[in-house]
The first five atom37 places (N, CA, C, CB, O) and aatype in JSON, in Angstrom:
{
  "aatype": [12, 6, 2, 13, 5, 5, 13, 18, 6, 11, 11, 11, 0, 11, 3, 2, 13, 19, 11, 10, 18, 11, 0, 13, 10, 3, 13, 19, 15, 11, 6, 10, 3, 10, 11, 6, 10, 14, 19, 9, 6, 10, 19, 3, 3, 11, 6, 11, 0, 11, 6, 1, 11, 15, 13, 7, 16, 18, 3, 7, 0, 16, 9, 9, 19, 2, 9, 0, 7, 1, 8, 14, 3, 3, 9, 13, 1, 16, 10, 0, 8, 6, 10, 19, 8, 8, 11, 5, 2, 7, 6, 7, 1, 9, 11, 3, 3, 15, 7, 6, 16, 7, 15, 6, 9, 6, 2, 6, 0, 2, 0, 19, 0, 7, 9, 9, 10, 1, 11, 13, 2, 8, 0, 18, 14, 9, 19, 13, 6, 15, 11, 5, 9],
  "atom_mask": [
    [1, 1, 1, 1, 1],
    [1, 1, 1, 1, 1],
    [1, 1, 1, 1, 1],
    [1, 1, 1, 1, 1],
    [1, 1, 1, 1, 1],
    [1, 1, 1, 1, 1],
    [1, 1, 1, 1, 1],
    [1, 1, 1, 1, 1],
    [1, 1, 1, 1, 1],
    [1, 1, 1, 1, 1],
    [1, 1, 1, 1, 1],
    [1, 1, 1, 1, 1],
    [1, 1, 1, 1, 1],
    [1, 1, 1, 1, 1],
    [1, 1, 1, 1, 1],
    [1, 1, 1, 1, 1],
    [1, 1, 1, 1, 1],
    [1, 1, 1, 1, 1],
    [1, 1, 1, 1, 1],
    [1, 1, 1, 1, 1],
    [1, 1, 1, 1, 1],
    [1, 1, 1, 1, 1],
    [1, 1, 1, 1, 1],
    [1, 1, 1, 1, 1],
    [1, 1, 1, 1, 1],
    [1, 1, 1, 1, 1],
    [1, 1, 1, 1, 1],
    [1, 1, 1, 1, 1],
    [1, 1, 1, 1, 1],
    [1, 1, 1, 1, 1],
    [1, 1, 1, 1, 1],
    [1, 1, 1, 1, 1],
    [1, 1, 1, 1, 1],
    [1, 1, 1, 1, 1],
    [1, 1, 1, 1, 1],
    [1, 1, 1, 1, 1],
    [1, 1, 1, 1, 1],
    [1, 1, 1, 1, 1],
    [1, 1, 1, 1, 1],
    [1, 1, 1, 1, 1],
    [1, 1, 1, 1, 1],
    [1, 1, 1, 1, 1],
    [1, 1, 1, 1, 1],
    [1, 1, 1, 1, 1],
    [1, 1, 1, 1, 1],
    [1, 1, 1, 1, 1],
    [1, 1, 1, 1, 1],
    [1, 1, 1, 1, 1],
    [1, 1, 1, 1, 1],
    [1, 1, 1, 1, 1],
    [1, 1, 1, 1, 1],
    [1, 1, 1, 1, 1],
    [1, 1, 1, 1, 1],
    [1, 1, 1, 1, 1],
    [1, 1, 1, 1, 1],
    [1, 1, 1, 0, 1],
    [1, 1, 1, 1, 1],
    [1, 1, 1, 1, 1],
    [1, 1, 1, 1, 1],
    [1, 1, 1, 0, 1],
    [1, 1, 1, 1, 1],
    [1, 1, 1, 1, 1],
    [1, 1, 1, 1, 1],
    [1, 1, 1, 1, 1],
    [1, 1, 1, 1, 1],
    [1, 1, 1, 1, 1],
    [1, 1, 1, 1, 1],
    [1, 1, 1, 1, 1],
    [1, 1, 1, 0, 1],
    [1, 1, 1, 1, 1],
    [1, 1, 1, 1, 1],
    [1, 1, 1, 1, 1],
    [1, 1, 1, 1, 1],
    [1, 1, 1, 1, 1],
    [1, 1, 1, 1, 1],
    [1, 1, 1, 1, 1],
    [1, 1, 1, 1, 1],
    [1, 1, 1, 1, 1],
    [1, 1, 1, 1, 1],
    [1, 1, 1, 1, 1],
    [1, 1, 1, 1, 1],
    [1, 1, 1, 1, 1],
    [1, 1, 1, 1, 1],
    [1, 1, 1, 1, 1],
    [1, 1, 1, 1, 1],
    [1, 1, 1, 1, 1],
    [1, 1, 1, 1, 1],
    [1, 1, 1, 1, 1],
    [1, 1, 1, 1, 1],
    [1, 1, 1, 0, 1],
    [1, 1, 1, 1, 1],
    [1, 1, 1, 0, 1],
    [1, 1, 1, 1, 1],
    [1, 1, 1, 1, 1],
    [1, 1, 1, 1, 1],
    [1, 1, 1, 1, 1],
    [1, 1, 1, 1, 1],
    [1, 1, 1, 1, 1],
    [1, 1, 1, 0, 1],
    [1, 1, 1, 1, 1],
    [1, 1, 1, 1, 1],
    [1, 1, 1, 0, 1],
    [1, 1, 1, 1, 1],
    [1, 1, 1, 1, 1],
    [1, 1, 1, 1, 1],
    [1, 1, 1, 1, 1],
    [1, 1, 1, 1, 1],
    [1, 1, 1, 1, 1],
    [1, 1, 1, 1, 1],
    [1, 1, 1, 1, 1],
    [1, 1, 1, 1, 1],
    [1, 1, 1, 1, 1],
    [1, 1, 1, 1, 1],
    [1, 1, 1, 0, 1],
    [1, 1, 1, 1, 1],
    [1, 1, 1, 1, 1],
    [1, 1, 1, 1, 1],
    [1, 1, 1, 1, 1],
    [1, 1, 1, 1, 1],
    [1, 1, 1, 1, 1],
    [1, 1, 1, 1, 1],
    [1, 1, 1, 1, 1],
    [1, 1, 1, 1, 1],
    [1, 1, 1, 1, 1],
    [1, 1, 1, 1, 1],
    [1, 1, 1, 1, 1],
    [1, 1, 1, 1, 1],
    [1, 1, 1, 1, 1],
    [1, 1, 1, 1, 1],
    [1, 1, 1, 1, 1],
    [1, 1, 1, 1, 1],
    [1, 1, 1, 1, 1],
    [1, 1, 1, 1, 1]
  ],
  "atom_positions": [
    [[0.88, -1.31, 0.04], [-0.03, -0.06, -0.11], [0.91, 1.35, -0.01], [-1.26, -0.09, 1.19], [1.91, 1.46, 0.7]],
    [[0.41, 2.29, -0.81], [1.33, 3.46, -0.95], [0.86, 4.36, 0.26], [1.21, 4.25, -2.49], [-0.28, 4.34, 0.72]],
    [[1.92, 5.17, 0.7], [1.46, 6.22, 1.57], [0.99, 7.52, 1.12], [2.4, 6.48, 2.37], [0.91, 7.68, -0.1]],
    [[0.71, 8.33, 1.77], [0.33, 9.64, 1.25], [1.28, 10.31, 0.34], [0.08, 10.51, 2.33], [0.91, 10.71, -0.76]],
    [[2.54, 10.45, 0.77], [3.38, 11.02, 0.12], [3.71, 10.39, -1.24], [4.37, 11.14, 0.91], [3.96, 11.14, -2.18]],
    [[3.73, 9.04, -1.4], [3.75, 8.33, -2.6], [2.41, 8.61, -3.66], [3.87, 6.83, -2.15], [2.51, 8.73, -4.88]],
    [[1.45, 8.66, -3.06], [0.15, 9.06, -3.62], [0.15, 10.49, -4.35], [-0.89, 9.05, -2.47], [-0.2, 10.77, -5.49]],
    [[0.63, 11.28, -3.35], [0.72, 12.86, -3.78], [1.68, 12.99, -4.99], [1.35, 13.87, -2.49], [1.39, 13.71, -5.95]],
    [[2.8, 12.27, -4.91], [3.96, 12.39, -6.23], [3.29, 11.79, -7.34], [5.54, 11.52, -6.01], [3.24, 12.36, -8.43]],
    [[2.77, 10.69, -7.15], [2.19, 10.14, -8.34], [1.01, 11.02, -9.04], [1.66, 8.77, -7.95], [0.98, 11.2, -10.26]],
    [[0.19, 11.48, -8.28], [-0.79, 12.52, -8.65], [-0.19, 13.73, -9.26], [-1.57, 12.93, -7.49], [-0.64, 14.15, -10.32]],
    [[0.74, 14.29, -8.68], [1.45, 15.62, -9.09], [2.11, 15.22, -10.57], [2.74, 16.14, -7.83], [2.05, 15.93, -11.58]],
    [[2.69, 14.03, -10.46], [3.31, 13.77, -11.85], [2.11, 13.57, -12.96], [4.31, 12.37, -11.8], [2.29, 14.13, -14.04]],
    [[1.22, 13.03, -12.82], [0.14, 12.73, -13.58], [-0.57, 14.06, -14.05], [-0.75, 11.81, -12.79], [-1.03, 14.14, -15.19]],
    [[-0.65, 15.16, -13.08], [-1.11, 16.4, -13.23], [-0.31, 17.19, -14.13], [-1.23, 16.98, -12.03], [-0.85, 17.85, -15.02]],
    [[0.94, 17.19, -13.99], [1.89, 17.91, -14.67], [1.89, 17.14, -16.26], [3.41, 17.86, -13.77], [2.07, 17.83, -17.26]],
    [[1.71, 15.96, -16.33], [1.65, 15.11, -17.38], [0.71, 15.76, -18.28], [1.29, 13.73, -17.0], [1.06, 16.11, -19.41]],
    [[-0.67, 15.97, -17.75], [-1.81, 16.46, -18.36], [-1.61, 17.85, -19.03], [-2.87, 16.5, -17.37], [-2.07, 18.04, -20.16]],
    [[-0.98, 18.76, -18.4], [-0.67, 20.06, -18.87], [0.31, 19.81, -19.99], [-0.11, 21.01, -17.75], [0.02, 20.38, -21.04]],
    [[1.29, 19.16, -19.99], [2.35, 18.82, -21.19], [1.81, 18.15, -22.41], [3.46, 17.87, -20.69], [2.01, 18.38, -23.6]],
    [[1.05, 17.21, -21.78], [0.16, 16.37, -22.98], [-0.63, 17.46, -23.95], [-1.15, 15.23, -22.19], [-0.52, 17.43, -25.18]],
    [[-1.36, 18.31, -23.31], [-2.27, 19.06, -24.04], [-1.2, 20.21, -24.88], [-3.49, 19.76, -22.93], [-1.38, 20.47, -26.07]],
    [[-0.43, 20.65, -24.32], [0.96, 21.38, -24.88], [1.51, 20.72, -26.09], [2.19, 21.34, -23.79], [1.66, 21.34, -27.14]],
    [[1.79, 19.5, -25.96], [2.4, 18.51, -26.81], [1.36, 18.35, -28.04], [2.69, 17.09, -25.98], [1.81, 18.59, -29.15]],
    [[0.01, 17.97, -27.94], [-0.83, 17.88, -28.88], [-0.88, 18.95, -29.96], [-1.91, 17.76, -28.3], [-0.76, 18.74, -31.17]],
    [[-1.1, 20.25, -29.3], [-1.15, 21.47, -29.97], [0.26, 21.62, -30.89], [-1.35, 22.65, -28.84], [0.24, 21.81, -32.11]],
    [[1.38, 21.51, -30.13], [2.68, 21.5, -30.97], [2.56, 20.79, -32.09], [3.83, 20.98, -30.31], [2.49, 21.32, -33.2]],
    [[2.51, 19.43, -31.88], [2.58, 18.35, -32.91], [1.5, 18.61, -34.08], [2.32, 16.89, -32.2], [1.77, 18.58, -35.28]],
    [[0.46, 18.83, -33.63], [-0.4, 19.35, -34.69], [0.04, 20.52, -35.59], [-1.56, 19.74, -34.08], [-0.18, 20.46, -36.8]],
    [[0.58, 21.43, -35.11], [1.21, 22.5, -35.87], [2.35, 21.99, -36.67], [1.68, 23.59, -34.96], [2.45, 22.21, -37.87]],
    [[3.1, 21.38, -36.05], [4.5, 21.01, -36.87], [4.1, 19.8, -38.06], [5.84, 20.3, -35.61], [4.74, 19.69, -39.1]],
    [[3.17, 19.09, -37.78], [2.74, 18.25, -38.92], [1.66, 18.64, -39.86], [2.37, 17.08, -38.42], [1.28, 17.98, -40.83]],
    [[1.2, 19.78, -39.46], [-0.06, 20.55, -40.19], [-1.14, 19.83, -40.33], [0.19, 21.02, -41.54], [-1.76, 19.85, -41.39]],
    [[-1.6, 18.95, -39.05], [-2.63, 18.14, -39.1], [-3.98, 19.08, -38.85], [-2.4, 16.98, -38.07], [-4.1, 19.9, -37.94]],
    [[-4.83, 18.8, -39.75], [-6.24, 19.51, -39.62], [-7.23, 18.84, -38.51], [-7.02, 19.43, -41.1], [-8.1, 19.48, -37.92]],
    [[-6.99, 17.62, -38.33], [-7.57, 16.99, -37.36], [-6.97, 15.91, -36.7], [-8.59, 16.65, -37.75], [-6.14, 15.34, -37.39]],
    [[-7.16, 15.4, -35.42], [-6.34, 14.42, -35.01], [-7.3, 13.12, -34.91], [-5.61, 14.85, -33.67], [-8.52, 13.2, -34.83]],
    [[-6.54, 11.9, -34.93], [-7.42, 10.7, -34.78], [-7.73, 10.52, -33.35], [-6.78, 9.41, -35.34], [-7.35, 11.37, -32.53]],
    [[-8.34, 9.55, -33.02], [-8.86, 9.11, -31.61], [-7.57, 8.69, -31.05], [-10.05, 7.86, -31.58], [-6.85, 7.88, -31.63]],
    [[-7.28, 9.22, -29.92], [-5.96, 8.95, -29.15], [-6.36, 8.22, -27.9], [-5.11, 10.33, -28.77], [-7.11, 8.78, -27.1]],
    [[-5.92, 7.02, -27.69], [-6.15, 6.43, -26.24], [-4.76, 6.38, -25.56], [-6.84, 4.84, -26.27], [-3.72, 6.07, -26.14]],
    [[-4.86, 6.72, -24.28], [-3.58, 6.45, -23.51], [-3.86, 5.35, -22.6], [-3.05, 7.71, -22.69], [-4.83, 5.4, -21.85]],
    [[-3.0, 4.27, -22.61], [-3.31, 3.16, -21.85], [-2.18, 2.97, -20.67], [-3.42, 1.93, -22.82], [-0.98, 3.12, -20.87]],
    [[-2.73, 2.65, -19.53], [-1.66, 2.89, -18.38], [-1.53, 1.22, -17.91], [-2.29, 4.14, -16.93], [-1.88, 0.84, -16.79]],
    [[-1.01, 0.37, -18.9], [-1.1, -0.88, -18.54], [0.05, -1.57, -19.03], [-2.27, -1.44, -18.93], [-0.02, -1.91, -20.21]],
    [[1.36, -1.92, -18.25], [2.38, -2.46, -18.94], [2.14, -3.88, -19.77], [3.39, -2.6, -17.95], [2.68, -4.22, -20.83]],
    [[1.22, -4.55, -19.0], [1.03, -5.83, -19.77], [0.7, -5.84, -21.36], [-0.07, -6.52, -19.1], [1.1, -6.65, -22.19]],
    [[-0.11, -4.72, -21.55], [-0.51, -4.44, -23.02], [0.57, -4.42, -23.86], [-1.21, -3.18, -23.21], [0.6, -4.98, -24.95]],
    [[1.77, -3.57, -23.23], [2.74, -3.32, -24.07], [3.52, -4.54, -24.46], [3.53, -2.36, -23.52], [3.89, -4.74, -25.62]],
    [[3.75, -5.4, -23.41], [4.21, -6.71, -23.51], [3.51, -7.62, -24.68], [4.0, -7.31, -22.16], [4.04, -8.22, -25.61]],
    [[2.26, -7.51, -24.35], [1.37, -8.34, -25.41], [1.61, -7.79, -26.82], [-0.29, -8.21, -25.08], [1.98, -8.6, -27.67]],
    [[1.46, -6.58, -27.15], [1.59, -5.9, -28.47], [3.07, -5.89, -28.96], [1.04, -4.41, -28.37], [3.31, -5.97, -30.16]],
    [[4.02, -5.81, -28.07], [5.48, -5.91, -28.27], [5.7, -4.45, -28.72], [5.98, -7.11, -29.38], [6.53, -4.32, -29.61]],
    [[5.12, -3.38, -28.27], [5.03, -2.06, -28.71], [4.5, -1.18, -27.81], [4.34, -1.97, -29.81], [3.57, -1.57, -27.1]],
    [[4.99, 0.17, -27.67], [4.34, 1.11, -26.89], [3.33, 1.79, -27.5], [5.16, 1.97, -26.43], [2.49, 2.34, -26.79]],
    [[3.24, 1.87, -28.96], [2.25, 2.68, -29.67], [1.82, 1.88, -31.03], [0.0, 0.0, 0.0], [2.56, 1.23, -31.75]],
    [[0.56, 2.09, -31.17], [0.09, 1.51, -32.42], [-0.99, 2.63, -33.09], [-0.64, -0.03, -32.09], [-1.58, 3.47, -32.4]],
    [[-1.15, 2.51, -34.51], [-1.95, 3.43, -35.02], [-2.68, 2.37, -36.27], [-1.03, 4.89, -35.52], [-2.0, 1.85, -37.16]],
    [[-3.97, 2.22, -36.16], [-4.62, 1.4, -37.08], [-5.51, 1.94, -38.16], [-5.31, 0.56, -36.4], [-6.43, 1.29, -38.66]],
    [[-5.1, 3.44, -38.57], [-5.64, 4.27, -39.56], [-6.87, 4.94, -38.97], [0.0, 0.0, 0.0], [-7.61, 5.57, -39.73]],
    [[-7.16, 4.85, -37.66], [-8.41, 5.7, -36.97], [-8.1, 6.04, -35.74], [-9.76, 4.97, -36.84], [-8.52, 7.1, -35.28]],
    [[-7.31, 5.21, -35.02], [-6.98, 5.43, -33.54], [-5.63, 5.0, -33.34], [-7.91, 4.66, -32.55], [-5.18, 3.99, -33.87]],
    [[-4.88, 5.87, -32.48], [-3.59, 5.78, -31.85], [-3.71, 5.26, -30.27], [-2.91, 7.24, -31.93], [-4.29, 5.85, -29.36]],
    [[-3.21, 4.33, -30.23], [-3.04, 3.78, -28.82], [-1.59, 3.68, -28.41], [-3.67, 2.37, -28.69], [-0.75, 2.96, -28.94]],
    [[-1.36, 4.72, -27.14], [-0.1, 4.7, -26.69], [-0.18, 4.27, -25.13], [0.57, 6.09, -26.96], [-1.07, 4.64, -24.35]],
    [[0.83, 3.48, -24.83], [0.96, 2.79, -23.35], [1.94, 3.89, -22.69], [1.71, 1.0, -23.34], [3.01, 4.31, -23.14]],
    [[1.28, 4.25, -21.51], [2.08, 5.49, -20.63], [2.57, 4.75, -19.4], [1.0, 6.91, -20.09], [3.24, 5.38, -18.58]],
    [[2.31, 3.57, -19.23], [2.82, 2.82, -17.81], [4.11, 3.02, -17.64], [2.65, 1.27, -17.71], [4.88, 2.69, -18.53]],
    [[4.55, 3.57, -16.53], [6.03, 3.77, -16.07], [6.87, 4.47, -16.96], [0.0, 0.0, 0.0], [8.09, 4.48, -16.8]],
    [[6.31, 5.06, -17.92], [7.31, 5.88, -19.0], [7.27, 7.5, -18.66], [6.73, 5.64, -20.76], [6.33, 8.11, -18.15]],
    [[8.51, 8.03, -19.08], [8.73, 9.45, -18.96], [7.82, 10.2, -20.06], [10.32, 9.77, -19.14], [7.64, 9.62, -21.13]],
    [[7.25, 11.47, -19.84], [6.45, 12.02, -20.62], [7.32, 12.26, -22.09], [5.9, 13.27, -19.87], [6.71, 12.22, -23.16]],
    [[8.42, 12.45, -22.04], [9.2, 12.64, -23.33], [9.37, 11.4, -24.13], [10.59, 13.18, -23.05], [9.63, 11.52, -25.32]],
    [[9.25, 10.27, -23.63], [9.2, 8.86, -24.3], [7.87, 8.64, -24.68], [9.67, 7.68, -23.38], [7.75, 8.04, -25.74]],
    [[6.84, 8.97, -24.1], [5.39, 8.86, -24.35], [5.32, 9.94, -25.51], [4.37, 9.18, -22.94], [4.69, 9.6, -26.51]],
    [[5.8, 11.02, -25.5], [5.69, 12.03, -26.77], [6.18, 11.78, -27.79], [6.16, 13.18, -26.67], [5.64, 12.16, -28.83]],
    [[7.53, 10.93, -27.81], [8.04, 10.42, -28.93], [7.27, 9.43, -29.62], [9.18, 9.96, -28.67], [7.24, 9.4, -30.85]],
    [[6.61, 8.53, -28.84], [5.9, 7.43, -29.45], [4.57, 8.03, -30.01], [5.65, 6.25, -28.39], [4.19, 7.61, -31.1]],
    [[3.73, 9.09, -29.26], [2.87, 9.57, -29.92], [3.15, 10.34, -31.26], [2.3, 10.2, -29.1], [2.33, 10.21, -32.17]],
    [[4.13, 11.04, -31.43], [4.64, 11.87, -32.46], [4.81, 10.88, -33.55], [5.95, 12.66, -32.08], [4.3, 11.15, -34.64]],
    [[5.47, 9.75, -33.41], [5.74, 8.67, -34.15], [4.48, 8.14, -34.9], [6.32, 7.68, -33.28], [4.43, 7.89, -36.1]],
    [[3.44, 8.0, -33.93], [2.03, 7.47, -34.74], [1.35, 8.58, -35.27], [0.91, 6.7, -33.79], [0.41, 8.29, -36.01]],
    [[1.63, 9.92, -35.06], [0.8, 10.86, -35.5], [1.48, 11.16, -37.08], [0.73, 12.17, -34.38], [0.83, 11.54, -38.05]],
    [[2.81, 10.91, -37.05], [3.47, 10.88, -38.41], [2.89, 9.9, -39.32], [4.92, 10.59, -38.31], [2.76, 10.19, -40.51]],
    [[2.44, 8.53, -38.78], [1.88, 7.53, -39.58], [0.45, 8.17, -39.97], [1.81, 6.08, -38.78], [0.07, 8.14, -41.14]],
    [[-0.33, 8.76, -38.96], [-1.57, 9.3, -39.43], [-1.34, 10.52, -40.38], [-2.45, 9.69, -38.23], [-2.22, 10.91, -41.14]],
    [[-0.28, 11.02, -40.3], [-0.24, 12.05, -41.6], [-0.08, 11.36, -42.86], [0.97, 13.12, -41.54], [-0.8, 11.6, -43.82]],
    [[0.88, 10.47, -42.87], [1.12, 9.57, -43.97], [0.07, 9.07, -44.63], [1.8, 8.57, -43.62], [-0.08, 9.21, -45.84]],
    [[-0.84, 8.33, -43.74], [-2.17, 7.82, -43.99], [-3.06, 8.72, -44.86], [-2.83, 7.59, -42.72], [-3.61, 8.43, -45.92]],
    [[-3.08, 9.95, -44.12], [-4.0, 10.99, -44.9], [-3.32, 11.47, -46.34], [0.0, 0.0, 0.0], [-3.9, 12.17, -47.16]],
    [[-2.11, 11.0, -46.45], [-1.62, 11.37, -47.8], [-1.45, 10.12, -48.71], [-0.26, 12.11, -47.68], [-0.77, 10.22, -49.73]],
    [[-2.05, 8.98, -48.38], [-2.44, 7.82, -49.08], [-1.07, 7.07, -49.31], [0.0, 0.0, 0.0], [-0.88, 6.42, -50.33]],
    [[-0.15, 7.19, -48.34], [1.15, 6.56, -48.41], [1.33, 5.15, -47.67], [2.12, 7.53, -47.84], [2.28, 4.4, -47.9]],
    [[0.41, 4.91, -46.87], [0.58, 3.62, -46.12], [0.07, 2.44, -46.88], [-0.13, 3.66, -44.78], [-1.0, 2.35, -47.49]],
    [[0.87, 1.7, -46.75], [0.56, 0.36, -47.43], [0.52, -0.9, -46.53], [1.61, 0.11, -48.5], [0.76, -0.78, -45.33]],
    [[0.25, -1.99, -47.03], [0.1, -3.18, -45.93], [1.56, -3.51, -45.34], [-0.58, -4.66, -46.68], [1.68, -4.06, -44.24]],
    [[2.55, -3.18, -46.05], [3.94, -3.49, -45.36], [4.74, -2.24, -44.94], [4.87, -4.33, -46.37], [5.95, -2.26, -44.71]],
    [[4.0, -1.23, -44.87], [4.57, -0.06, -44.5], [4.97, -0.12, -42.84], [3.53, 1.1, -44.9], [5.78, 0.72, -42.46]],
    [[4.6, -0.81, -42.12], [5.12, -0.93, -40.93], [6.47, -1.84, -40.36], [0.0, 0.0, 0.0], [6.82, -2.04, -39.2]],
    [[7.05, -2.3, -41.63], [8.31, -3.16, -41.47], [9.29, -2.14, -41.05], [8.79, -3.97, -42.84], [9.37, -0.98, -41.47]],
    [[10.18, -2.85, -40.01], [11.21, -2.22, -39.53], [12.21, -2.06, -40.78], [11.76, -2.99, -38.31], [12.44, -2.98, -41.57]],
    [[12.75, -0.78, -40.86], [13.64, -0.29, -41.78], [13.03, 0.23, -43.04], [0.0, 0.0, 0.0], [13.77, 0.61, -43.95]],
    [[11.68, 0.27, -43.15], [10.86, 0.74, -44.44], [11.07, 2.23, -44.16], [9.08, 0.22, -44.56], [11.37, 2.81, -43.11]],
    [[10.76, 2.77, -45.61], [10.81, 4.2, -45.75], [9.72, 5.01, -44.59], [10.39, 4.52, -47.38], [9.98, 5.97, -43.86]],
    [[8.47, 4.25, -44.72], [7.5, 4.94, -43.83], [8.0, 4.95, -42.41], [6.12, 4.27, -43.89], [7.94, 5.99, -41.74]],
    [[8.51, 3.8, -41.9], [8.86, 3.69, -40.52], [10.08, 4.56, -40.2], [9.12, 2.26, -40.17], [10.16, 5.11, -39.11]],
    [[11.09, 4.69, -41.21], [12.24, 5.58, -40.99], [11.84, 6.95, -40.92], [13.24, 5.44, -42.02], [12.36, 7.7, -40.09]],
    [[10.95, 7.34, -41.73], [10.55, 8.7, -41.97], [9.98, 8.99, -40.52], [9.44, 8.89, -43.28], [10.41, 9.95, -39.87]],
    [[8.91, 8.06, -40.0], [8.33, 8.37, -38.84], [9.07, 8.43, -37.43], [7.38, 7.53, -38.78], [8.76, 9.14, -36.48]],
    [[10.25, 7.41, -37.53], [11.19, 7.62, -36.52], [11.97, 9.17, -36.63], [12.22, 6.38, -36.65], [12.13, 9.9, -35.64]],
    [[12.34, 9.46, -37.78], [13.17, 10.64, -37.86], [12.42, 11.92, -37.59], [13.78, 10.7, -39.19], [12.91, 12.8, -36.88]],
    [[11.09, 12.01, -38.22], [10.38, 13.22, -37.85], [9.95, 13.39, -36.36], [9.2, 13.3, -38.68], [9.9, 14.47, -35.77]],
    [[9.65, 12.21, -35.86], [9.13, 12.13, -34.44], [10.51, 12.73, -33.59], [8.62, 10.35, -33.98], [10.41, 13.61, -32.73]],
    [[11.5, 12.25, -33.89], [12.78, 12.66, -33.15], [12.98, 14.17, -33.32], [0.0, 0.0, 0.0], [13.31, 14.8, -32.31]],
    [[12.83, 14.8, -34.43], [12.76, 16.28, -34.82], [11.77, 16.99, -33.88], [12.27, 16.47, -36.38], [12.09, 17.87, -33.08]],
    [[10.47, 16.47, -34.09], [9.53, 17.18, -33.23], [9.85, 17.26, -31.72], [8.24, 16.55, -33.39], [9.75, 18.28, -31.03]],
    [[10.23, 16.06, -31.33], [10.6, 16.03, -29.79], [11.66, 17.11, -29.54], [11.2, 14.53, -29.31], [11.5, 17.99, -28.68]],
    [[12.62, 17.02, -30.23], [13.6, 18.05, -30.05], [13.4, 19.48, -29.95], [14.35, 17.94, -30.94], [14.0, 20.21, -29.16]],
    [[12.46, 19.86, -30.84], [11.85, 21.01, -30.99], [10.87, 21.37, -29.77], [11.18, 20.96, -32.26], [10.96, 22.45, -29.2]],
    [[9.92, 20.38, -29.4], [9.24, 20.47, -28.11], [9.88, 20.9, -26.98], [8.77, 19.38, -27.77], [9.57, 21.83, -26.24]],
    [[11.07, 19.92, -26.9], [11.9, 20.11, -25.6], [12.45, 21.27, -25.52], [12.93, 19.21, -25.39], [12.56, 21.77, -24.4]],
    [[12.92, 21.98, -26.7], [13.46, 23.42, -26.52], [12.53, 24.46, -26.16], [14.07, 23.87, -27.71], [12.84, 25.43, -25.47]],
    [[11.24, 24.22, -26.7], [10.18, 25.29, -26.25], [9.63, 25.02, -25.03], [9.05, 25.43, -27.16], [9.06, 25.93, -24.42]],
    [[9.7, 23.78, -24.53], [9.15, 23.44, -23.16], [10.07, 22.69, -22.43], [7.87, 22.69, -23.2], [9.89, 21.49, -22.24]],
    [[11.14, 23.37, -21.98], [12.12, 22.6, -21.27], [11.73, 22.22, -19.83], [13.38, 23.33, -21.27], [12.49, 21.54, -19.14]],
    [[10.52, 22.67, -19.36], [9.83, 21.86, -18.2], [9.73, 20.61, -18.25], [8.61, 22.15, -17.97], [9.64, 20.06, -17.16]],
    [[9.72, 19.81, -19.35], [9.47, 18.38, -19.43], [10.72, 17.47, -18.62], [9.38, 18.0, -21.09], [10.66, 16.37, -18.07]],
    [[11.94, 18.47, -18.79], [12.99, 17.6, -18.07], [12.79, 17.71, -16.66], [14.44, 17.98, -18.39], [13.59, 17.13, -15.93]],
    [[11.95, 18.28, -16.23], [11.61, 18.47, -14.57], [10.44, 17.23, -14.34], [10.82, 20.33, -14.13], [10.15, 16.83, -13.21]],
    [[9.91, 16.78, -15.41], [8.82, 15.67, -15.18], [9.41, 14.34, -14.64], [8.04, 15.34, -16.57], [10.59, 14.0, -14.76]],
    [[8.6, 13.74, -14.13], [8.68, 12.32, -13.56], [7.98, 11.48, -14.25], [8.25, 12.16, -12.25], [6.97, 11.83, -14.87]],
    [[8.52, 10.06, -14.22], [7.69, 9.2, -15.09], [6.27, 8.8, -14.46], [8.51, 7.9, -15.4], [6.04, 8.76, -13.25]],
    [[5.34, 8.51, -15.5], [4.1, 8.22, -14.9], [4.18, 6.78, -14.24], [2.95, 8.34, -15.96], [3.21, 6.31, -13.65]]
  ]
}
């Protein structure tokens, strides 16, 4: 059983995450010039990540990002990666094999997500004061 201090620290980390999350969604939407976002589900379940063997997925309509035990920066990197896939899908570039490791689509999502994250961290250095969720 957690004591009050542990509960308070966890709640504070989640409250700070919500503020950063909203700022990140606005930031990444502008960076990717997204007119609308897909449904985004944040899952707080380590077992789901083990089952999927991934912290994030995009199925063409919904993004699922596992946040359990992760730092906000890591969560945002995953979210940015999946939002790049959303943009690629809107451009008609996603094919059945697009998710293969090393594919042009995956490499682009990795690179663009990294660039967005670096820009966000520069604009919002408070992220470095955050604790894992």
